[in-house]
C-alpha positions, 0 to 999 in steps of 0.5 A: 746465736753464740753458744755458752759454756754448759757449766752452771757457774761459768759465764763464758760464751763462744764469741770473738772476744772470748777467743781473743782472750785465749778461751777455747770451747770443746764439745762433749765427746761421742764416747758414751762412757767418757760423756757420762764422766763429763756430765758428772763433772758438770754437777747439774742435776738431771743434766743431759748433753747433746751434740751442741753442748760445750765446755770452755777451756777454763774447766781443764788442766793446762796439761790436758791440751794439745797445742802443737797444731793450729787448732787447740785440741783436748788429749784423748780420754781427757776429763774436765775438773769439777765445774762447780764453784761455790759462791764467794763469801761476800759480807751481808748486805746492809741498809744505809740506816744500819750502816749509820747506826754502827758508826760511832758518835762524834765526840766533838765537831770535826772540821769538814773534810777537805776534798783531795786534789785530783791527780791527772795521770798523763800517759807516757807515749813516745810520740804525739800521734801514738794511741793510748792503751784505752784507745787501743782497747776501744779499737780492739773491741770494735774490731772484735764486734765487727768480726762477730757480726761478719761471722754471723752474716756468714752463718746466715748466708750458709743457712740460706744456701742450704735451705735453697738447695733443700728446696730445689731438691724437694722440687726436683723429687716432686717432679720425678714422683709426678713423672713430669721431669724427664732427662731432656728437661733435667738437662735444660734446667741444669743448663740454665741453673746459673742464669744471672737473674740479678742482672735483669733488675735495675736498682738505680737510674744507671746500669752497672758495668756488669749489667751493661756487659750482660746486656751486650752479650745477650743481644749478640746471642740473639737480637730477636730474643733480646727484643722479646725479653725487653718488649713483651716480658718487660725485662729492664734491658737497655735499648739496642741503640744504647748498646751500640753507643756503649760499644762504639764509645768503649764504655762496655768491654764485655767478659766472655764465658763458655755459654757462647752459642754456636755459629749463627744459623742462616736466614733468608735475608742473608742468602746472598752471603751464604752458600748452600751448595754442599747441603750445609750453610757456609759463608761465601769466600772472597767478599769485597771490602765494600760489601763488608762495609755495607752489611747490616748489623745482624748480617755482619755478625752472621758472616764474621761471628766465628772468626773468633771461635764461638764469639760473635760478640767480638764481631758485634763490638767491631761492627760500629768501627766501619768502614774499614780501609782494608782487611788489616784494619778489620783485623787490627780492630778485632785484636784491639778488642781482645787485648782490652779484655780482662784476664777472665775475658781472655780465658772466656775466649779460650774456653770457647775453643774445642779440644783437639781430636775430642768428642766434638770432632768424633760426633761431628758437632764442631763448627765448620771452620774448626772441623776443616782446620782439624782435618787439615792435619789429619785429626779426623783420621787418628788411630785409637792410640793417638786418640787416647794420647791426645785425650790424656794431653787435653785433660792434663792441659785443662787441669793445669791451666783451666782452658783448652789447648789452642793452636793454629793447626793450619800453621803446623803438622800433626807431629809438631802439634803433639810436641808443642802441646807437651812442651807448653805444659811447662809454661806458667799460667800468665805466659800460657794464656798470652801464648794461647791468645796469640794463637787465637789471633793467628786463627782469626787472621786466616779465617778473615782472609778466607772471607775477605779478599786479602788485597781488598781496599775500600773506596771512600 
């Protein structure tokens, strides 16, 4: 609700219309001595101010204001003038009978008064399409009403957000008191705190663009989990065949985010395409293109899900374009999908890449491809000074551009990578994003040729 001026005889209220008239509102000072002077100036018996009590600017002198900044402020130690205004001396109200009794009696019958001719005032405007002052006044009033409504909505949204935060905090404290919340559970709750629940409900007979993108991303993360959510929990998700139709027709171009899963885990039905000789699953190299074109959908994603780092959705999008005539056709399909993404989608791809010589490398949690690529330039054997230097460069780069530094390490050596990382700091955001996407394509090209024979062609 809008606040009112605390003066008893003042009707000004804290609204957009009042602010448009140049009226500002000021809260009572926190200093106790100065606050008492303000309360005395209001001249209301038994009046005590609180933190929300205000006086409007009409109760101060013009020299009391500091208007040098964007906000009108009162000068230090300012005391309002007397806020009490006595009622105006209006003539006593008289009834119609009393007014007729005071009128003099007519001496003779006067002729009936003739009505005065109405004078029509034509507004002087320069052009026929120009608005009159009255129309502008009406439009201004509507705009001010709209502003006041939007401000009220903003306040309500902030109040709801504050209440939600308090509720979550109370629930978390309750779990901690009951010793139900441990570190592992708290970490998992934080991980899923930004789940877009609003995308799981369908409000019309068609899916929105955001819902289609979310469903495609969710299905690429785990088809079995997707079927469970759809069939067992009855969440309103489209059928996988519908997703395939959207992807093949280009209706869905999903944006990517940093919540992409790691490289898919091997299963028994993909053993013919995976190698477990080293104790860790790895995709066999030099596959024939005929094998690529005959792979089932899920197996295709498992094999090519990491040609773009931690982005199996890229493989899911190009799978429907098979058969490919050669490896260059597969490469072109991936490039076209990346180029068609929005700016946020391209940045999502870049955020899936790890830091160079970062914590993931030290902890051994990188994907097999990234681990091998960083080891080719010796990032796994850096000295302490080099690790500190790279860590500083990584943080500075991410603070400037918002995504990690991406470079094809297999095309450079360690010294040139350090040098290029420093030189690319001077690029603009748009220029650096496109440069990084080109490096993603270079990495993708080399990873594809590790999987598929370079001279392989399909026989149709």
